[in-house]
N, C-alpha and C positions, 0 to 999 in steps of 0.2 A: 636550631631550625629558624629560619627567618621568614617563614610563610605558613599560612594555614590552607588546607585544601579539603575538598570533599569530592567524592565520585558519585554521580547520580546513575543508578543502575536500573535498567528496564530489560528484563530477559527477552522480551519480544522484539526489542529494537535491534536494528542493524548497526547502531551507533552507540558510542559511550560518551557521556558528558562529564567534564571535570570543571571544577571552579577553584581558583586560587585567589587568596586575598594576601597581598604583599604586606608584610609587617614593617613596623617602623625602623627596625635595624637593618633592613635590606639596602645594600648599596645599589646605586643606579647602574643598570646594565641592560644590554639588548634583550628584547622579548624572546627571540628564538633561543638564545643561549640560556636565558633564565628557565625556559620550559624544558630544555634539553636535560638540565640537571634534576628535574623533578618528575619527569615522565619516563619510566623505564621502558625499554624495548621500543622506543619511538625515535626514528632518525631525524636529523636536523632538516633534511630535505622535505620530509613529510610535514613537519611542523611549519616550515616556510611556505609550502604549497597551501596548507590550511589557512595560514594568515593571509596570504595573497587572495585566496578565494572568499575571505570574509567569514570563515568558519571558526576563527579564533578572534575574539573581540576583547577590548579593554574598556571597562566602564560603559559597556553597551555600544561602543564606537569601533568601527573598523580602523585598523592601524597598519603600518608597514612592519616587515620583519625586524627592521633596525630601530623600532620604537624602544625607548628606554623606560623600563618599569620604574615606578616610584612607590614609596610607601603609601598604603591605602588603596592602590589599584586593585580592581576586581577583574580577574582574567577568566573569561568563559571559553571553554574548549569543547569543540564537537569533532570527533574523529570516528571513522569506521572501526568496529570492533576488530581486534586481531583475529586472523585466521587460525583455526584449529589445526596446527601442524600435524597432529596425530591422525587427522581425517584427510587422507589423500583423495582428491577428487579424480575418479576414473573417467576418462572421456567416453561418452556414449554417442554413437552415430545416430542421432535423431534429427530429422528435418526440422528446420526452424523457419518460421514466417517472419523474415526480417523486413521491417517497414522502412527503416532508415539506418544509415551507418556512415560515420566519418571517423577521423582519427581520435576523437574524444568520446563519442557516445554511440550507442546502438539502441534502437527501439525495436522491440520484438512483440509480436502478437501471440500471446500464450494460449494454447488450447486448454479447455477444461479437462481436468483429470491429471494434469501434470503438476507435481510438487515443484516449488520454485527453488528451494535450497536444500542440500543434503542435511539430514538429521536422523535422529533415532527412528529406525524402521524404514528410512528412505535414503539410502546411500547411493543408489543407482537410479538412472533414468529421470533425473530431475532436470530442471532448466539449466542449472549451473553445469551439470555433467554434459549436457548438449552444447553449451557455450564453449566449454573447454575443448571439445572436439572440433567445433566450428572454427576456433582460432588457431588450431594446429596448422603449422606451415604457412600461415598468413604473414605478410610483411608487417602489418600494423597490429600485432597482437597487443593485448593490454599490458602496460608496463606499470607495475605496482611496486613501490619500495617495500622491501621486506617480504616479498611474495615470490619465492623462487619458482613456483609453477606458473606464474603470470595468470592466476585465476581472475576472471572478471569480477568486479565488485558490484553487488546489487545495491541500488540506491533505495529501493523500496520493494515490497512484496505484495502479492495478492494471494488469496486462498487457493488451495489445490483445485477446487471445483468452480472457481471463478475464471472466466475466460477474459482475454483482452490485453491491453497495452501495458508494457513495462519498459522503463529506460534503464540501461546498464552503462556504468562508467568504465572507460578504458584506460584511465590513468588517475593518479592521486589528485591532481588539481581538479579534474572533472568531478571526481567523487566528492571532494570537499565542497565544491561550488553547488552541485546539485543537492547535496545533503543540507546545506544552508537554506536552500529554497524550500525544501520540505519542512524544515523546522520553523521557518518563518511563514509557512502556509501560503506561499506565492505560487506553488505548483498548481496548475489547472487539472482537475480530475473530475470527469463526469461519467457516471455509470447508468446503465439501463437495468431496471429490475422489474420482474413480474411478481406482483404481490397479491395476496389474498384480499378480497373485498375492495371497496372504494373509499379512499380517504374523504373526510367531510369537506376539506378545502382543496381547491385546485393546486395550491402551492403553499409551502410553509417551511418552517425551520424546526428541527428537533435538537434541543439542547439537553445535555445531561452527561455527567461523568460516566465513562465506560471503564470497567475493570473486571477482574476475574470474579465469576459468580462464587459467592461464599459457600453455597451448598453443593455446587457442581463445578469442579475445577476445569472441566472440559468445555465449559461455556463462558461467555462474557455476559455481563449484566449492566443495566443502567442504574446509577445511584443518584437520584435527583437532588439529594441533600449535599452531594459532593464529599461525603465522608470516606469514599473509596474511589479508586481509579483515577483517570485523567479526564480533563475537560474535553468534550467532543461536540462537534457541530456538524450536522448534516442538513443541507438545503434540498428540498424535494419539490418536484413539479409533476402533476399528473398529465401524462401524454395521451392516454387512451383509457376510457372506462368501459369495461366489459361485464359489468354487474357483479359477476362472481370473482373476477380478478381485475387488476389494473396494471397497465404499463406505466412505470414511474421513472422519471429521470432524477438521479441523486447527484448532487455536487458536494464533494467533500471539502470542508474547511480545515478539518484536522484528519489525521489518519491513524485511528486506533484499530487494534485487532478486532475483526468482525464488525466494524462500526456500523455499516449500513444494515447488516443482518440483524443486529441487536437493537438498533434504533427503530427500524421498521416494526419489529416485534413489539417494542415498547409502546408504540401508538396503535397496536392492534392489527397490524397488517404484515405478518411475517412473509418472507419470501416463499414463493411457490416451490414446493418439494425441497424445503430446507429441513432435514430431519433434526438437526441440532436445536433449532428454535421453533419446532412445532409446525412447520409448513408442509410436512409430508403426510398430512391427513386433511380431510375436508374441513375448511374453516368458514366457508360461505356456501349456502345452498342446502336444501334438504337432502338427507342421505336416503336415496331410494335407488333401486337396482340399476336403472339405465344411466342415471347421472353418476353414480359411483363408478360404474364401468367406464364411462367417458373420462372421469378424472384419473382413474388408474391407467388408462391408455395414454393420457397426457404425461403421467409420471414416467411411462416407458419411453415416450418420445424424448422427454427431457429428464434423464436419470441423474439429476444433480440440481443444486439450488440455482434459481433463475437470476443470475447476476453476471453482467458483462461490463468490463472496463472499456467504455466506448471512446472516450476522448482523453488525451493527455497533452498538456502543454507546459513548456518550461523555457527559461532563458538559457540560450546556449552558453556553456562555460567560457568559450573563447571569443566568439563573435558578439555576444550580447544580444543577438537576435532572439525574439520570442518565437518559438517553434511550436506548432500545434498539429497533432495527428488524430486521425479518426479511424475507427474500426467498425466494419459492418457487424450486425448481429450474427452469431454463428448459426449454422443450420439447425441444430437441435432447439435452440431457443426460438428461432423464427418459425419452425414447424409447430412448436407448441402454441405459440401466439396465434398462428393461422387457424389451428384447430379451435381455439377459444372463440375467435372471430366468427367462424362458421357455425359453431354451436349456438352462440348468443344470437346471431342473426336468424337462425332457424327458430329459436325460441321466441324471438320478437314477432316473427311472421306468424307463428302459431297463435300467439296471444291476439294479434290483430284480426286473424280469421275468426277466432272465438267471439270477439267483440262484435263483428259483423253478423 
């Protein structure tokens, strides 16, 4: 064996990472051919597309497919995980809110309550099931090497109960190019969240490794010492203070599982009605009958955690143009926010009258 390799695995990722270190006895040969011999079930065309898109680099530098590897070269590979051939995606006729589409990408506005990708317990009526139905019979269906059903590739995910914008790749090159942008943190992602309480500062940055909670595997946790999880950065800005709750804008620098939800909980401001992180109970305000009834009514209006993927921006894989999309707050989140505005305004009016 004339090389050493390692595979970096993250169960929650849509991608897999490989790293090869070319050993001294390796003869000089083309990069694409070198990788073909070392990566099972990966076609040469997929490798070439990934190299052209910058998702395969040598010594942290982008190269061409005909680059000739040399002893000591460190080759880093980022590829989408292989599709599970045993899990056939059944098309589901579900209306999609398509914001933009061309031959390379599709941007969709996902409603809350829809799972993004098929998995245990969710094999039907996911976004991917809906996309497979959407592409049936279309001229420019996704063309993916080694993908007989031409299933669209997800570039990223958002939680089931998070609403908002997602970009989907329609070919191998677009997938590799967009994947590279996500891993280099050049994708623009801005979320709106309704959180409990009022942050002390108008804006700030939350740093801290995010990983699986050691005591509750269904949740994520922040590890300030960095002994678990992956480095995560969330920038936030308070848009509106409503005493009991605040509307906060969150910009992701990284994209870890539940990142905004766990980061906001970490600083004492969990998302409104987020049961997994303690936001489904009163966290601000005295618990008395009328106030509790009001909060319960807000929970009914917004029966999920208050998070919306509002803005999404990326460099187009083919044109190089930076494209930016915006999504209005969904009705349930807007209605809940309006109820809080009315409640707080009435409370302020009452206080002013009592002072007079």
